[in-house]
N, C-alpha and C positions, 0 to 999 in steps of 0.2 A: 667161115666158122664151121667147125665140125661139132655136132651135138650128139650125145647119147641120151636117149629118153627111155624111161620104163615105167610100167604101171603094174603093181602087184596088190592093188587095193581090194581085190576080190579073188574069186577062183581063177580067173583068166590071168595069164602072164603075157604081157605085151612089151616088146622091145623094138626100138628103131634107132638107126644111125642116119643122120642127115648131114649133108654138106650145104650150109645155109638152109634153104628150103627144098633142096633136092634130096629125095629119098635114095639112100645107098643100099640099105638092107633093113628088113624087119622080120620079126618072129611073133606069132601068136599061138599060145598053147591054151586051149580051152578045156583042160582036164584038171581034176583036182590033184595038185602037187604041193609039196612043201616048199614054199617060195624061199625060205631061208637056205634050203639046200640047192635049189635049181637056178636061182637068179644069177649068181656069179658065173657058173659054168655056161649059162646061156649068153651072158655078156661076152665072155671069152670067145665063145664060138662065133658070135656075130662079128666081133672085132677082127678075128682071124680071117673070117670069110671075105672081108673087104680090105685085107692087108693093112690094118691100122694098129698102131701101138697106143697104149694109154696116153703117152706124151703128145699124141696127135690131136687129142680132144681139147676143145675150148670151152665147152659148157655141158653141164648135166641138167637134164629136165626130168622131174619126177612128179608122178601123180600124188598129191599131198593129202588127199582125202576129200570126202569121207569114204568109209568102207570098212572092211575087216580090220579090227584093231591090230591083229598080228601081222597081216599083210602090209598095213601102213607102216608099222614099226620097222619091218624088214626093208621096205623101199626107202624110207627116209634115212635110216641108219646107213644103208649102203650108199645112197646119194651123197650124204654128208662126208662119209669116209673118202669117197672118190674125189669129191670137190676139194676137200681139205688137203689130201695127200698130193693131188696133182696141181694144187693152187690155181684152180679154174672156177668159172662162174657156176652158181647153183640157182635154179629157178624151180618154184613149185607151181603146179597147175591143178585145177580142180579135177577130181576123179569123175564128177558128174559131167563136166564139160567134155571129157574124153569120150563119154557115151553119146553125147549130143551133137558134136561138132559137124560131122558129115551130113546129118539130117538138117541141121540149121542152114548149111550152105545150100542145100537142095530145095529148102522150103522157107525162104526168108520172111514171109508174111505170117507164118504159123507160129503159135506158141508151142515150143518144143519142151517137153517135160521129161527129163531123164530121171529114172528111178533106180535106186539100189536097195535091195531087200535088207531091212534092218530087223527082221524077225517079228513074230507076234502081230502080224498085219500092220507093222510100221515100216516106213521107208525113209531113206535119205532122198531129198528131192531138190531139183533146181528148176529154174524158169528162164528159158532163153528165147529171144526173138531177135532176128537179124544178127545172129552170132553174139549177142550181148546179154548179160545177165540182167533181167528186169526186176527180179525180186530176190532177196537173200536166200541162199541155200539153207535148208533146215532139216531137222529130224521131225517127222510128223506121222500121225495115224493116217492110214490110207483112206478111211471113211471120211474123216474131217477134210482131207485134201480134196477128195472128189466133190464134196458138197460146195467147197469154195470155188470150184471151177465150172459150176453149172451154167453160168452165163456166157462162157467162152465158146466161140464157133469153130475156129480152126485150131484144133488141138492134136498134137502128135505125142504119144508116149513112147519113149525109147529106153534102152537099157535092159534091166532085169524085169521085164514087164510080163513075160509069159505066165507066171503064177498068179498074176493079178488081172489078166485079160477079162475074165468073166465079170469080176466086180466093177472094173472100169466101164465096160460097155453097158452094164445094167443101169449105171447112173448117167453116163455120158455116151449115148449111142452114136453121137456125131464124131467121136474121137477116132483117130487112126492109131493103130498099135504096131510098132516096128521094133522087135527085139534087136538090140545092137550089142556089140562087144567093145571093150575098151580099145583105144587106138593110141599107141605110143607115138605114132607118126603125127596124129592130130595134136597131141600134147607138145611135141617138139615144134610144130609149126607155130603154135601159140607162144611157146617158151622162147622161141627165137626173137620175138618182139618185146618181151617183158624185161624189166630191170632185174638184175641179179639181186639175191637176198643175202643177208648175213648168215654164213654157214653155221656159226656157233649158236645162234638163237633160233634157227629154223626148226620147227616142230610139225608133227602131223596135225591135220585139221579133222578132229574126230567128230565134231558137231554134237556129241553126246558123251556123257560120262560112262565109264565102264560099269557093268552091272554091280560089281563088288563095291565100288565107291557109292553108287546110288543106294544100295542096301545099307551101307554104313551111315549115310546121311539121314536115313529115316529115323535113326535113333540118336543122332548127335547134331549139334548145332555147328554148321560150317563156319560161322563167325566166331566161334569160341576157340581162339588160338591156343588156349591152354590144354584142350583135349583133341583138337583136330589133327589128323595125321599130317606130317610134313609133305607138301607137294613136291614132286620130283619133276 
């Protein structure tokens, strides 16, 4: 099985092509780029580099979220287009898992906490131990999150942790902090084992409403179908 995996859920662009679980090629660009412009050329470059045609692919694996709203829309729309047009499998993988996977493998007994910056001292957070999600991923305030983890001994924070390092260590001096980048390779390894999803109904996992919708809901009742905007 040949898999194409990619993650544009945040600033980093990560792509990988695997044959079963063997890595054939990968790219990681950790610079601010317009993913809507750069993703397809990067896919084309990677496919050409390993002498593959689109028809050779069997599965698309995409980081489904959480993360940047724009980045998620670009990734999911591209994944759905490729899977639908090529009539191949589509699998979604957590963007937080992509940040935590390698650290989880190296530290099976630790609680690995991947973070994605959600602005205003909020984060998207996951909780992994022995490569398994032990609590639901969520959007949370960093201060509240740290208070809840005071009793944990073996803690490793990964992902977009550099801006929060001082706050984390002030509350949890026992914690280890390891900045990590998304890995499309890790996404693909997990996606190789997962069941394919329905391409038509597949959507990003935002974990949080967009700001415009939240502002609208402050003045309107979401349950009032006569006034509430139609959900798309």
